[in-house]
C-alpha positions as CSV (number, residue, x, y, z in Angstrom):
1,C,-136.9,-148.6,-17.1
2,S,-134.1,-150.6,-18.7
3,G,-133.0,-147.5,-20.6
4,S,-132.8,-145.6,-17.4
5,V,-130.8,-148.3,-15.6
6,R,-128.3,-148.4,-18.6
7,Q,-127.9,-144.6,-18.6
8,L,-124.2,-143.7,-18.4
9,N,-125.1,-140.5,-16.5
10,S,-126.2,-141.5,-12.9
11,K,-127.7,-138.1,-12.3
12,I,-130.2,-138.6,-15.2
13,T,-131.1,-142.0,-13.7
14,A,-131.7,-140.5,-10.3
15,E,-134.0,-137.8,-11.8
16,R,-136.2,-140.5,-13.4
17,N,-137.3,-141.9,-10.0
18,V,-136.7,-145.6,-10.9
19,R,-138.0,-147.9,-8.2
20,F,-136.9,-151.4,-7.5
21,Y,-139.4,-154.1,-6.4
22,A,-138.0,-157.3,-5.0
23,F,-139.5,-160.4,-6.5
24,S,-137.3,-163.3,-5.5
25,L,-134.8,-164.3,-2.7
26,V,-131.8,-166.4,-3.4
27,D,-131.1,-168.9,-0.6
28,P,-128.9,-167.2,2.0
29,D,-125.9,-169.1,3.6
30,D,-127.6,-169.0,7.0
31,E,-129.3,-172.3,7.4
32,E,-131.3,-171.1,10.5
33,L,-132.6,-168.2,8.4
34,I,-133.7,-170.6,5.7
35,K,-135.6,-172.7,8.3
36,S,-137.3,-169.6,9.6
37,F,-139.0,-169.2,6.2
38,E,-140.8,-172.5,6.8
39,N,-140.6,-173.5,3.2
40,S,-143.0,-170.6,2.4
41,F,-142.7,-168.3,-0.6
42,Q,-144.8,-165.8,1.2
43,K,-142.6,-165.7,4.2
44,R,-139.6,-164.9,2.0
45,F,-141.6,-161.9,0.7
46,E,-142.3,-160.9,4.3
47,F,-138.6,-161.2,5.2
48,M,-137.6,-158.9,2.2
49,A,-140.2,-156.4,3.2
50,G,-138.8,-156.4,6.7
51,L,-135.4,-155.4,5.3
52,G,-137.0,-152.3,3.8
53,F,-137.5,-153.5,0.2
54,D,-140.6,-152.7,-1.8
55,V,-141.9,-156.2,-2.6
56,V,-144.1,-157.2,-5.6
57,E,-147.7,-157.5,-4.6
58,S,-148.8,-161.0,-4.1
59,K,-151.8,-163.0,-2.8
60,L,-152.1,-166.6,-1.5
61,V,-154.8,-168.5,-3.5
62,T,-156.5,-171.8,-3.5
63,P,-158.1,-173.5,-6.5
64,D,-161.4,-171.9,-5.4
65,T,-160.1,-168.4,-5.2
66,L,-157.6,-168.4,-8.1
67,E,-159.9,-167.0,-10.8
68,D,-161.4,-164.3,-8.6
69,T,-157.9,-163.2,-7.5
70,V,-156.7,-162.9,-11.2
71,K,-159.8,-160.8,-11.8
72,W,-159.0,-158.7,-8.8
73,F,-155.4,-158.1,-10.0
74,S,-156.7,-157.2,-13.5
75,E,-158.7,-154.3,-12.0
76,K,-156.0,-153.4,-9.4
77,I,-153.3,-152.8,-12.0
78,K,-155.4,-149.9,-13.5
79,E,-154.8,-148.0,-10.2
80,N,-151.0,-148.6,-10.1
81,D,-148.5,-145.9,-11.0
82,F,-146.6,-148.3,-13.2
83,P,-147.7,-150.7,-16.0
84,S,-148.1,-154.4,-15.5
85,D,-148.3,-157.0,-18.4
86,G,-149.2,-160.0,-16.3
87,L,-148.9,-162.3,-13.3
88,V,-146.8,-165.2,-12.2
89,L,-148.5,-168.1,-10.6
90,S,-146.2,-170.1,-8.4
91,F,-146.4,-172.8,-5.7
92,E,-146.3,-171.5,-2.2
93,D,-144.3,-174.6,-1.1
94,V,-140.8,-173.8,-2.2
95,E,-139.3,-177.3,-1.9
96,Y,-142.2,-178.9,-3.7
97,G,-141.8,-176.4,-6.6
98,R,-138.1,-177.1,-6.9
99,S,-138.8,-180.9,-6.8
100,L,-140.7,-180.5,-10.1
101,G,-137.5,-179.6,-11.9
102,R,-137.4,-177.7,-15.1
103,T,-137.7,-178.2,-18.8
104,A,-135.0,-177.1,-21.2
105,K,-136.7,-173.7,-21.3
106,F,-138.2,-172.9,-17.9
107,P,-138.9,-174.2,-14.3
108,R,-142.0,-176.2,-13.8
109,N,-143.0,-174.6,-10.5
110,A,-144.5,-171.5,-12.0
111,I,-146.4,-170.2,-15.1
112,A,-146.8,-166.7,-16.5
113,F,-150.2,-165.3,-17.1
114,K,-150.2,-162.3,-19.5
115,W,-153.0,-159.8,-19.9
116,K,-154.4,-159.5,-23.4
117,D,-152.8,-156.5,-25.1
118,E,-155.0,-153.5,-25.0
119,Q,-156.2,-152.8,-28.6
120,A,-157.8,-149.8,-30.2
121,E,-159.6,-149.3,-33.5
122,T,-158.5,-146.3,-35.6
123,V,-158.3,-145.1,-39.2
124,L,-155.2,-145.3,-41.4
125,R,-154.5,-141.9,-42.8
126,L,-151.0,-142.2,-44.4
127,I,-148.0,-144.3,-45.1
128,E,-144.8,-142.5,-44.7
129,W,-141.7,-143.9,-46.3
130,S,-138.7,-143.4,-44.1
131,P,-135.2,-143.8,-45.6
132,S,-132.3,-145.2,-43.6
133,R,-128.6,-144.8,-43.8
134,T,-128.3,-148.2,-45.6
135,G,-130.8,-147.1,-48.3
136,L,-133.6,-149.2,-46.9
137,I,-136.9,-147.3,-47.0
138,N,-139.3,-148.4,-44.3
139,P,-143.1,-147.9,-44.4
140,V,-144.6,-146.2,-41.3
141,A,-148.3,-146.2,-40.7
142,V,-149.8,-142.9,-39.6
143,F,-153.3,-143.2,-38.1
144,D,-155.8,-141.2,-36.0
145,P,-154.4,-140.9,-32.5
146,V,-155.6,-143.4,-29.9
147,E,-154.9,-144.0,-26.2
148,L,-153.0,-147.2,-25.5
149,E,-151.5,-148.2,-22.2
150,G,-151.7,-144.7,-20.9
151,T,-150.1,-142.9,-23.9
152,T,-151.3,-141.4,-27.1
153,V,-150.2,-143.4,-30.2
154,S,-150.5,-142.3,-33.8
155,R,-147.7,-144.1,-35.7
156,A,-146.5,-147.7,-36.1
157,S,-143.7,-149.2,-38.2
158,V,-145.0,-151.6,-40.9
159,H,-141.4,-152.8,-41.3
160,N,-141.4,-153.9,-45.0
161,I,-143.4,-154.3,-48.2
162,S,-144.3,-157.9,-47.5
163,I,-146.1,-157.0,-44.3
164,M,-147.8,-154.1,-45.9
165,K,-149.1,-156.4,-48.7
166,E,-150.1,-159.1,-46.2
167,L,-152.2,-156.5,-44.2
168,G,-153.8,-155.3,-47.4
169,L,-153.5,-151.7,-46.3
170,G,-155.2,-148.8,-48.0
171,I,-155.7,-145.2,-47.0
172,G,-158.9,-144.8,-44.9
173,D,-158.9,-148.5,-43.8
174,R,-160.1,-149.3,-40.3
175,I,-157.3,-151.0,-38.4
176,T,-156.7,-152.2,-34.9
177,V,-153.4,-151.3,-33.2
178,Y,-151.7,-152.4,-29.9
179,K,-148.5,-152.0,-28.0
180,A,-146.5,-155.2,-28.0
181,N,-145.6,-155.9,-24.4
182,M,-146.9,-152.4,-23.6
183,I,-144.0,-150.8,-25.5
184,I,-143.9,-151.0,-29.3
185,P,-146.9,-149.9,-31.4
186,Q,-148.0,-152.5,-34.0
187,I,-150.9,-153.0,-36.4
188,A,-152.8,-156.1,-35.2
189,E,-155.4,-156.3,-38.0
190,N,-156.8,-154.5,-41.0
191,L,-160.6,-154.7,-40.7
192,T,-161.5,-153.3,-44.1
193,R,-158.6,-154.4,-46.4
194,S,-159.4,-151.9,-49.2
195,G,-156.4,-153.0,-51.3
196,K,-152.8,-152.3,-52.1
197,L,-151.1,-149.1,-51.4
198,P,-148.9,-147.7,-54.2
199,I,-145.2,-148.4,-53.6
200,P,-143.1,-145.3,-54.4
201,D,-140.8,-145.6,-57.5
202,S,-138.7,-142.6,-56.3
203,C,-137.0,-141.9,-52.9
204,P,-138.9,-139.5,-50.7
205,S,-135.6,-137.9,-49.7
206,C,-133.6,-137.5,-53.0
207,G,-136.1,-138.4,-55.7
208,G,-133.8,-141.1,-57.0
209,K,-135.0,-144.4,-58.3
210,T,-136.1,-147.1,-55.9
211,E,-135.7,-150.8,-56.1
212,I,-137.7,-153.7,-54.5
213,K,-135.4,-156.4,-53.2
214,N,-136.5,-159.9,-52.3
215,E,-134.3,-161.4,-49.6
216,N,-135.4,-164.9,-48.4
217,G,-139.0,-164.2,-49.3
218,T,-139.2,-160.7,-47.7
219,E,-139.7,-157.7,-50.0
220,T,-138.0,-154.5,-49.0
221,L,-137.7,-151.1,-50.7
222,Y,-134.3,-149.5,-51.3
223,C,-133.0,-146.2,-52.7
224,D,-130.4,-146.7,-55.4
225,N,-128.8,-143.2,-55.1
226,P,-125.4,-143.4,-53.3
227,L,-125.5,-139.6,-52.8
228,C,-129.0,-139.6,-51.2
229,P,-129.1,-137.0,-48.4
230,A,-131.1,-139.3,-46.1
231,K,-128.3,-141.8,-46.3
232,N,-125.8,-139.1,-45.4
233,I,-127.9,-137.8,-42.5
234,K,-128.6,-141.3,-41.2
235,G,-124.9,-142.1,-41.7
236,F,-123.9,-138.9,-39.8
237,A,-126.4,-139.8,-37.1
238,L,-124.7,-143.2,-36.7
239,F,-121.3,-141.5,-36.6
240,V,-122.2,-139.3,-33.6
241,S,-124.2,-142.0,-31.8
242,R,-123.3,-143.3,-28.3
243,N,-121.6,-146.5,-29.4
244,A,-119.7,-144.6,-32.1
245,M,-118.1,-141.1,-31.6
246,N,-120.6,-140.3,-28.8
247,I,-121.1,-136.6,-29.6
248,D,-123.6,-135.7,-26.9
249,G,-126.4,-133.3,-28.0
250,M,-125.8,-133.8,-31.8
251,S,-129.3,-134.9,-32.7
252,E,-130.5,-136.0,-36.1
253,A,-132.6,-132.8,-36.4
254,T,-129.4,-130.7,-35.7
255,I,-127.4,-132.7,-38.2
256,E,-130.2,-132.1,-40.8
257,K,-130.0,-128.3,-40.1
258,F,-126.2,-128.4,-40.4
259,V,-126.2,-130.4,-43.7
260,D,-128.9,-128.2,-45.2
261,R,-126.7,-125.1,-44.5
262,G,-123.5,-126.7,-45.8
263,F,-121.8,-126.9,-42.4
264,I,-121.3,-130.7,-42.6
265,R,-120.4,-132.5,-45.8
266,T,-118.0,-135.1,-44.4
267,Y,-117.3,-136.7,-41.1
268,S,-114.3,-134.4,-40.5
269,D,-116.6,-131.4,-40.7
270,F,-118.0,-132.2,-37.2
271,Y,-114.5,-131.2,-35.9
272,R,-114.5,-127.9,-37.8
273,L,-117.9,-126.5,-36.7
274,G,-116.1,-123.6,-35.1
275,R,-115.8,-122.0,-38.6
276,F,-119.6,-121.5,-38.6
277,R,-119.9,-120.4,-35.0
278,D,-121.5,-117.0,-35.8
279,E,-124.1,-118.6,-38.0
280,I,-124.9,-121.5,-35.6
281,V,-125.6,-119.3,-32.6
282,T,-128.3,-117.5,-34.5
283,L,-130.2,-120.8,-35.4
284,E,-133.4,-121.6,-33.7
285,G,-132.7,-123.7,-30.6
286,F,-129.1,-122.5,-30.4
287,G,-127.3,-119.7,-28.6
288,E,-123.9,-119.1,-27.1
289,K,-124.4,-121.7,-24.3
290,S,-125.8,-124.4,-26.6
291,F,-122.9,-123.9,-29.0
292,K,-120.3,-124.0,-26.2
293,N,-121.9,-127.3,-24.9
294,L,-121.8,-128.7,-28.4
295,E,-118.2,-127.6,-28.9
296,E,-117.2,-129.3,-25.6
297,A,-119.0,-132.5,-26.7
298,V,-117.2,-132.6,-30.0
299,E,-113.8,-132.0,-28.3
300,K,-114.5,-134.8,-25.8
301,S,-115.4,-137.2,-28.7
302,K,-111.9,-136.9,-30.1
303,T,-110.7,-139.4,-27.5
304,V,-112.1,-142.7,-28.7
305,T,-111.4,-146.4,-29.1
306,V,-110.5,-147.7,-32.6
307,A,-113.4,-150.1,-32.4
308,A,-115.9,-147.2,-31.8
309,F,-114.3,-145.3,-34.7
310,I,-114.6,-148.2,-37.1
311,Y,-118.2,-148.8,-36.1
312,A,-118.9,-145.0,-36.6
313,L,-118.0,-145.3,-40.3
314,G,-121.2,-147.3,-41.1
315,I,-119.5,-150.0,-43.2
316,P,-122.1,-152.6,-44.2
317,G,-122.1,-155.5,-41.8
318,V,-119.8,-153.9,-39.3
319,G,-121.8,-153.4,-36.2
320,V,-120.5,-152.8,-32.7
321,S,-119.4,-156.4,-32.1
322,N,-117.6,-156.9,-35.5
323,A,-115.8,-153.5,-35.1
324,K,-114.4,-154.7,-31.8
325,L,-113.3,-158.0,-33.4
326,I,-111.6,-156.2,-36.3
327,A,-109.9,-153.7,-34.0
328,K,-108.6,-156.4,-31.7
329,H,-107.3,-158.6,-34.6
330,F,-105.3,-155.7,-36.0
331,D,-103.8,-154.5,-32.7
332,E,-106.1,-151.5,-32.6
333,D,-104.0,-149.9,-35.3
334,P,-106.1,-147.7,-37.6
335,L,-103.6,-147.8,-40.4
336,K,-103.3,-151.6,-40.4
337,I,-107.1,-151.8,-40.5
338,M,-107.3,-149.4,-43.5
339,N,-104.8,-151.4,-45.5
340,A,-106.1,-154.9,-44.6
341,S,-107.0,-157.1,-47.6
342,A,-110.3,-159.0,-47.9
343,E,-108.3,-162.2,-47.3
344,E,-106.8,-160.8,-44.1
345,L,-110.2,-159.6,-42.9
346,A,-111.7,-163.0,-43.5
347,E,-109.3,-164.5,-41.0
348,V,-110.9,-162.4,-38.2
349,E,-113.1,-164.4,-35.8
350,R,-116.7,-164.4,-37.0
351,I,-116.0,-162.2,-40.0
352,G,-117.0,-164.0,-43.2
353,D,-116.2,-163.4,-46.8
354,V,-119.2,-161.1,-47.4
355,I,-118.3,-158.6,-44.6
356,A,-114.6,-158.9,-45.4
357,G,-115.4,-158.0,-49.0
358,D,-117.6,-155.1,-48.1
359,F,-115.0,-153.8,-45.7
360,A,-112.2,-154.0,-48.2
361,A,-114.5,-152.4,-50.9
362,Y,-115.1,-149.4,-48.5
363,F,-111.4,-148.7,-48.4
364,S,-110.8,-149.3,-52.1
365,S,-112.4,-145.8,-52.5
366,E,-109.8,-143.1,-52.6
367,E,-112.3,-140.6,-51.1
368,N,-113.1,-143.0,-48.2
369,R,-109.4,-143.4,-47.5
370,R,-108.8,-139.6,-47.7
371,Q,-111.6,-139.0,-45.1
372,Y,-110.4,-141.8,-42.9
373,E,-106.8,-140.6,-42.8
374,E,-108.0,-137.1,-42.1
375,L,-110.0,-138.3,-39.1
376,V,-107.1,-140.4,-37.9
377,S,-105.0,-137.2,-37.8
378,I,-107.7,-135.5,-35.7
379,L,-108.5,-138.2,-33.2
380,D,-106.7,-139.4,-30.1
381,F,-107.1,-143.2,-29.9
382,V,-107.2,-145.0,-26.5
383,K,-107.1,-148.7,-25.8
384,S,-110.4,-150.5,-25.3
385,D,-111.7,-150.8,-21.8
386,K,-112.6,-154.4,-21.1
387,S,-115.3,-153.2,-18.7
388,E,-117.2,-151.3,-21.4
389,E,-120.9,-150.5,-20.8
390,Q,-123.0,-153.5,-21.4
391,D,-126.2,-151.8,-22.5
392,L,-128.1,-155.0,-23.3
393,A,-127.3,-156.7,-20.0
394,G,-130.2,-158.6,-18.6
395,L,-132.0,-158.9,-22.0
396,T,-132.5,-162.2,-23.9
397,F,-133.2,-162.2,-27.6
398,V,-134.3,-164.8,-30.1
399,I,-133.5,-164.3,-33.8
400,T,-135.6,-165.7,-36.6
401,G,-136.4,-165.1,-40.2
402,S,-134.2,-163.3,-42.8
403,L,-132.0,-160.3,-42.0
404,N,-131.6,-157.1,-44.0
405,T,-128.7,-155.2,-42.5
406,Y,-126.6,-158.0,-40.9
407,A,-124.7,-160.5,-43.0
408,N,-126.2,-163.4,-41.0
409,R,-127.6,-164.3,-37.6
410,D,-124.2,-165.0,-36.2
411,E,-123.2,-161.4,-36.8
412,L,-126.3,-160.1,-35.1
413,K,-125.8,-162.6,-32.2
414,S,-122.2,-161.6,-31.7
415,E,-123.2,-157.9,-31.5
416,I,-125.9,-158.6,-28.9
417,E,-123.5,-160.7,-26.8
418,S,-120.8,-158.0,-27.0
419,R,-123.3,-155.5,-25.6
420,G,-124.1,-157.8,-22.6
421,G,-127.2,-159.5,-24.0
422,K,-128.0,-163.2,-24.5
423,V,-129.3,-165.0,-27.5
424,A,-131.5,-168.1,-27.1
425,G,-132.6,-170.6,-29.7
426,S,-136.3,-170.7,-28.7
427,V,-138.9,-168.4,-27.3
428,S,-139.8,-168.7,-23.6
429,K,-141.1,-166.6,-20.8
430,N,-137.5,-165.5,-20.2
431,T,-137.3,-164.0,-23.7
432,S,-137.2,-160.2,-23.8
433,Y,-137.5,-159.7,-27.6
434,L,-138.0,-161.8,-30.7
435,I,-136.2,-160.3,-33.7
436,N,-138.1,-161.0,-36.9
437,N,-138.5,-158.6,-39.8
438,D,-141.8,-160.3,-40.7
439,I,-143.7,-159.5,-37.5
440,T,-147.1,-160.7,-38.7
441,S,-145.7,-164.1,-39.6
442,N,-147.6,-167.1,-38.2
443,S,-144.3,-169.1,-37.6
444,G,-144.1,-171.1,-34.5
445,K,-141.8,-168.6,-32.8
446,N,-144.0,-165.6,-33.6
447,K,-147.1,-167.5,-32.3
448,K,-145.3,-168.4,-29.1
449,A,-144.1,-164.8,-28.6
450,R,-147.7,-163.5,-29.1
451,E,-149.0,-166.1,-26.6
452,L,-146.4,-165.0,-24.0
453,G,-146.8,-161.2,-24.7
454,I,-143.2,-160.9,-25.9
455,P,-142.5,-158.1,-28.3
456,V,-141.7,-159.1,-31.9
457,I,-139.4,-156.4,-33.3
458,S,-137.5,-155.8,-36.6
459,E,-133.8,-155.1,-37.0
460,E,-134.6,-151.4,-37.1
461,D,-136.5,-151.6,-33.8
462,Y,-133.6,-153.5,-32.3
463,K,-131.1,-150.8,-33.3
464,N,-133.3,-148.2,-31.7
465,L,-133.5,-150.0,-28.3
């Protein structure tokens, strides 16, 4: 639902039949209206229903009927057209509830009751190793398909080598899986723990040598080959993504086809696809209309902000937020940015020495500078719109554990905030996601998240939100 609400195209949102259910009423300015509610939570619901809103289903309970009502809801949700992950138990007396105050984390007038995640037992058949644009190779568990929360699930990210070892995974093991907060497939437990799976010493994409890196106690697998095609394809996928050049319709599968056929070797090649028109229109899934749509999307993408362009380059540590900070600091001048020294970059707000060094190193490459200058000559830069889409608006994140692709937590935090999200220091019922690359950890935050039914996601999961 959040993805539908954040959609830039309102027509697509309308087609998805998103429904709003009112669940709370802010005190109106009309004192007489407030008095008419008679201090009753239920009467506020009735008022909203009278205005024509769909209101969340609720029941008044006493200590004697509470348990039976919870059981009734647990059966009722199975008949609903939408998923439900729990209940909120609140005092009917509004003023009494408010008089209880709140802790640093949440109000004392209500508690959340979460259903236990639906789990299914299945058999592990394969571990796929999935390379990313940074060289990180992620293990993905493939298992016999099972039904969870109304959908068929057959894959779950294992996130890193440390988690894979901790689970003691082996092909043929019986495992239990669930959907964290009814969304993200995860392995809950390995019932048979047959032993260690072999860790590949060569990249599944290029065959190059792999390396295990240990960062703050978390082991991850990397491809050492700077020319790895997977890095290029993932890098190209980032380049065309919505927060970057935003080339609509240019999927990763399409990029892979174009790379395999030699249509795309550098970023600039996206703007020269017309040379291969006759070949592209004959490809499976393409035709005259598809090519025309793609051509229009490519042309539209030429008008871009400097910040989006900088982010599109995939420079280590330079996410959406940091790209905006760098662009702003250098007056949104692409040539000033290219020629900035590490010392000048380190002066940018929230840009530390590590990111500054990586950024300067990127532009120390003559090939990178050549490609950059070529793109600058193609693109039409516009000033940043201060009212840019806030695609994480309404979501609250907590960050814990070590990070792999961000320089530090502050960098990830600033990116989340630049996209409209909030970052809290502790897990509460108001938390939307806990970001932790070690999702099976028994840390206090992980335990709290599991108790509240809050999804624990890795950096890669976060990037895919």
